[in-house]
C-alpha positions, 0 to 999 in steps of 0.5 A: 494477455498478461495485462488483460488478466491484471485488469480483470482480476484487479478490477474484481477485486476492487469490486469485493473490497468497495463492496466491504468498504460500504458494508462496514462503518464508518464510511472512512474505511471504504477508501482503505479497502478499496485500492491497496488490498485489492491491487496487492492481491491481484499482484501476488496472485499473478506473481504466484502464477507467472514466478512461483511461490518463492518469487511471491513471498518476496513480493509480499515481504516488500509490501509490508515494508512498503506499508509500514514506511507509508504508515510512519510517513502517515503518522508524520504528515498528521503530526506536522498538519495538526500539531504544527499547522503546516500546509499539506504540500509542505508536511507531506514533501518534507515526510517524503525523506522519511518514507524513503528512509524507512522504505530502503533502510528496512530493505537493506535490513531484512531483505538484502 
């Protein structure tokens, strides 16, 4: 039953964020507003309902750390592909180690 609720809430939030992405300009914002925020909000709302607010706060902090690590990863990928003209597969593969180091490093410092 939890999965049905998760899919329903997630699907509804994807539709809301897709509509926001359709309204905002430039259109490149549509992808940003479709997937990640809606899935995060659905997960947090279900976590609050099932586990309580204190557990959901730890989950939210973990999401923030993951997002920060993803920002670092994305900036490195853009730099490698833009300035150094490295192929996308090689750049993303090389930057994956930095993402892991950032995510687990911040986790060890902040949440442990």
